[in-house]
N, C-alpha and C positions, 0 to 999 in steps of 0.2 A: 419185382425189380431187384436185380442182384446187387447193384450198388447200394441201394437203400438198406438191404438186409445186412451188408457188410458193415455199414455205419451203425445200425441199430443194435446188433448183437453185442459188440464191445461195450456200448453205452449201457445196455441192460446188465451186463456182467459187473460193470463199475457200480451201478446203483445197488445191485444185490450185495456186492462186497461191503459197501458203505453201510447198508442196512444191517448186515450181519454183524459188523464191527460195533454198531450201537448196542447190540444185545450181548456181546461177549463181555464176561466179567473182567473188569480191569480198573483203570485209574480214572476214567472219565466221570466227572460229576462228584468225585470225592473231595472232601475238604482238605485244606492244607494240614490241619492237625491230624486227620486220619492217615494221610500219606506219611507224615513224619512218624506217627505211632507204628506204622507198618514198615518203617525204615526204607521207604521209597523216596530217598532224598533227591535224586535227580528229577523224578517226576514232580516232586514238590517245588523244586527250583524252577522247572519249566512252567508249572502252573502259575507261579509268581510272576514270571516274565510275561504272561498273558494279561496281567493286570496293568493298570495305568496309575501314574502319579504317586500320591502318598500311600495308596493301597499296595502298590507294588513294592515300595520301599519298606513298609512295615512287614510285609510278607517275607521279603528276602532277609530282613534282619532276624526274623523268627527262625528261618532255615539256618542262617549263619550261626546263630546262638546254639542251635542243636549240634551243629558240626563242632563247635568249640567245646561244648559240654562232653562230646564224645572224643575229645583230644585230637580231632582232625583239624589242627590249627591252620594248615596251609589252605585247605578247602574253605575254612571259615573266613580266612582273610580274603580269598577270592570273591566270596559271596558278599561279604561286607563292602568290598569295593564296588560290586554291582549295585549295592543298595545306596551308594553315594555316601559311605561312612569311612573315609580314609583313615581317621584316627583309630577307629576300632579295628580296621584292617591291619594297621601297623602294630597295634597291641597284640593281635592274634598271631602275627608272624613272630613277634618277640616271645610270646608265651610258649610257642612251639620250638624255641631255640633256632628259628630261621632268621638269625640276626642279619645275615647278608641280604636276604630278601626284604627284611624290614627296612634296611638302609637304602637299598636300591629303589624300593617303592616310595619311600619318603623323598628321596632326591628327585623323583620324577614329578612331584607335586609343585605347585606354583603359589605365589602370594602368601596370604595368611595361612592357608592350609599347610604349606611347606614349613612356615614358622612354627605353627602349633605341633606339627608332626616332629620337627626337630626338638622341640621342648619335651615332647613325650619320650623320644629316644634318649635325650639327655638324662631325664629322670630315671629311666630304666637302666641305662648303663651305670648311672651313679649307684643304684640299688645293688647291682651285681658286682660292683667293685672295679669296673673298667673306667677309671677316672679320666684317662686321657681322652677317650671317646666322649665321655660325658662333657668335658670341657669344650671339646670341638663342637658338639651339637648345641650346647647352651649358647655358644658364640654365634652359631648359625641362626639360632632362634632370636638373637638380639638380647639375650639375658646375660649381660656382662657381669651383673652382680653375683649371680650364681657361679659363673665361670671363674671369677676372681676368688670367690669363697673356696671353691674346690682347690684352686691353685695354692691358696694359702695353707691348705690342710695336707699338702703332699707329704710332709714329714710323718704325719699321723698315718696316712695310707701306707707308706713304706714300712712303718713299724708293724702295722697290722699284717702285712704280707709276711714279715719275718716271724711273727708269732704263729701265724697259720702254718708255716713250714716247720716250726720247731715243735709244736704241740704233739704231732704224731710220734715223735721219736723220744719223748720224755718218759723216763721210768719213774721219776719221783712224783707220787700222786699229789702231794701237797703243793709242789711247784706247778704242776699241771693245772690244779684247781685255781691257784692264784693267777696264773697267766691267762686262764680262760676268763676270769673276772675282769682283768685289765682289758682284755680284748673286747668284752661286752661294753665296758664303760667307754672306751674310745669310740666304738661304733655309735653308742648313744650320743656322744659328744658331737660326732660328725653330723648326725641327723637332727641335731638340736637346732639347726638353722631355721626350721619352721617355727620355733618358739622365740626367735630373736626379737621380733617386733611385738609389742603388747597389742593384742588385737581388739581390746575392749575400750570403750569410752571411759574416761575417768569420771566416775559418778560419786566417789566418796574418798575420804582420806585413806581408807584401806586400799582402794584401787591404786591411788597414787604411790603409796608405800610399796605395794606389791610390784608395780611396774619398775620402780627405782631399784628395788632389791634384785629383781631378775636381771636388769641391765648391768648392775654391779657384779652379779654372779658370773655372767658371761665374760665380762672384762677380766675378772679374777682368774677364770679358767684359761682365757687366751694368753694372758700376760705372765702367769706364774705356774699354776698347777699343771697345765698340759705340758709345757716344756720340762718341768720337773719329773712328771710321770714318764715322759718319753725317754729322758736321760737315764733314769734308773732301770726302766724296762728294757731298753736297748742293751744295757750292760748284761742283763739277765739272759736275754735270748742270744747274745753274741758269744757268751762264755761257754767253753766245753762243759763245765760243771757249774751251774748257777750258784752264786754265793748267797747264803742266808741273810747277811746284813743288808745287801742290796734289796732283797725281797722285802725286808722289814720296812724300808723307807718307801719303796714302791707301793706297798700296801697302804701306807699312810696317805700318800698323794691320791691314790685310787679312791680311798674312803672320802676324802675331801671333794673330789670331783663328782663321785656318785651322789653325795649329799646335795650338792648344788644342782646337778641335773634333775634329780627327783623333786627338789624344791621348786624349780621352774615349772616342770610339768604339772605338779599338783596345784600350783597357783593359777595356772591356766584353767584347770578344772574348777577350782573354787570360785574364781571370778566369773566363770561361765554360768554359774548357778544363780546369779543375781536375778536374772529375768524370771527364772522358775519360782524362786521364793517370793519375789514381789508379786507375781501373778497369782499365786495361791494364797497370799495373805489378803488381797483385796476382796475377792468373793467371800472369804471367811468373815471379814468385818461386816459386809453387807448382809449375809445370811444370818449372822448372829443377832442382828437388830430386828429381824422379822419374827413375827409370832412370839414375841417375848412373853406374852401373857400365858403361853402354853409351855414355857420353858420349865424344866425340872430344876428346882433350886440346888439339888445335889449334883447337878451337872452343869453348873455355871461355866461359861467359856470366857477366859480372859482374852480380849482382843487387843489389849495395849501391847505395842511392840511385837505384833504378830511375826513370828519367826525371828529369833535373835541371830539372824544371819551375820550381821556385822560383828557381833560379839565373838562368834566362832571364827570368823575370818581374821579378826584381830589377834586371837590366840595363836592361830597358825603363823601369823606374821612375827610374833614374839619368838617362836622357835626358829624362824627363817633368819632373823637378825643375828641370833646366836650362831647359827650355821655359817653365815657369811663372815662374821667376825672371826670365827675359828679358822675358816679356810684362808682368810687373808693373812693369818699369822704363820701358816705352815712354812712359808719360805724362810722364816727367821729361826725356825727350830733347829737346834744342833744336837741336843741331848736326846739320845734314843730312848731314854727312860720315860719320856713324856708321850711317846707314840701311842701306847695302849690307852691312856686317858683320852687323848684326842679322838681316837677311833671310836671309843665308847660313846663320847658326846655326839659325834656325827650320827652314829647309829640311832641313838635315842631321839634326837631332833628330827631325823629323816622319818622315823616310824610315827612320830606324833603328827607331823604335817600330813603324812599319807593317811593316817587314821581319820583326820578331820575331812580330808577330801573324800575318802571312801564312805564316811557316814553321810555326807551330803548326797552321794550317789544312792545309797541305801534308802534315804528319806524320799528321794524322788520316785524310786521304783515302788516303794511301799505305799506312798500317798496315792500314786496313780492306780495301784492295784485296789486299794480300799475304795477309791472313787468309782472304779469300774464295777466292783461288787455292789456298791450302794446303788448305782444306776440300774443294775440288773434287777436288784430286789424291788426297786420302785416300779419297774415295768411289770413285774410279776403280780403286783398288787396283792401280796400275800396277807393272810389273816395272822400269820405268826409274827412278821415284822412289817409294820406299816410304813408307807412312804416317808412320813415325818420322822419316824424312828430311824429309818435307814439314813436319812439326811443328817440327823443328829449324830449318828455314829461316825459318819464321815467327817463332820465338823469337829467332833471330839478328837479324831485322829490327827487332824491338822493342828489342833491345840497341842497334842502330844509332840508333834514336830517342833513346835515352838519351845517346849520344855526340854527336848533333846538338845537343840542348839544352845539353849541357855546353859545346860549342864556342861556341854563341851567348852563353852566360854569360861566356865569356872573350873575347868580341868577335872570335873567329876565324871570321868570316862566310864566307870562301872555303872554309875547311875544312868548315864546316857544309853549304854548298851541294854540295861534291864528295862528301861522305859520303852525303848523302841521295840524290843523283842516281845515283852509282855503285852503291850497295848496293841501291837499288830496281831498277835495270836488271838487276843480277846475280841478285837474288831472283826476278824475273819469268822470267829465262832458265832458272834451275835448276828452276822449277816447271812448265816446259813438258813435256808428256808426249807430244805429237804430233811 
């Protein structure tokens, strides 16, 4: 039958071609990770589209992340959009300097997504110094507080733009260095808005004092120090040849602002460690009471006032009160001979508060490290260091943390440094099993 043959032959050809394709080396059956490793991104994206629901979403996010890692931000944004991630798509456009695309994409969104997207753009424009657009998008997002905050800082932004224009043409290295410092301080002040509200619950007199001091520090900068620094710095950047006396006074106001900014940041760090030190003092008390009959008398552990956190906290507050008091006096100073002394005082107080904050960070890192080492040794069940001995080394190091904070509270900083360094090295050495 001729008609039958005409129908059968093409069908056979089709079947044969399909069968052959199944055995041709290619993309079929390969995992998404393999396709991405082979840089077959389009194939990976198509494979994701064959999936359903959350599996498709996660797959597309993985592909988009690879595009972003490879700096193909536009493609990353497109794939994030397919994955139903409009905020990540907007961020990708912005990271690739496709700001117009980011704005157009955001404006096409609706409801809460549009609001969240506008907030993201507001933050990004704020970071890159496009303050008018930042204000516009914060207003679109309904964040009038942030829009008003940026509006109130317009004089600072204008001064920053002048400094940025002046720096490249300055020949005087000293003036260049000073203006660079003022530039950094003013930028820190602008971004200080995230520290305006005390984020912790008031759990002690120290917390209450810290929150009050930070609030007064912001008020002092807003009302006196920032206007004074702007006034003196504006004269410097506007003059054909900057005048040294103006530089001297600007340096004083900059030191005061720098001291207050760092004080606020460090107190947010110090107050944030309350949970950590409380957490690690509780198991310390419980463990110390166990197996007391096996305890070594030469290694008695004092559990009273485990971690003198409040004592170290209070010492930092003492320096902060001096810093704030000195900063509040600056607007009254008329004698330039006093400038050097004030700057030295600000420097000392700032470094002491920062030292206490950094020591708390170091304690956290090292306590967690000794804990990890102790747990590792206990799992090994070594003949060299028994599980009980490993636990005791860990508890002893927690006791060392208590002594370190106590020394800080007594202003015995060298003792605190030596204790932490020596005991940490000794604990590491004792927990070695190889």
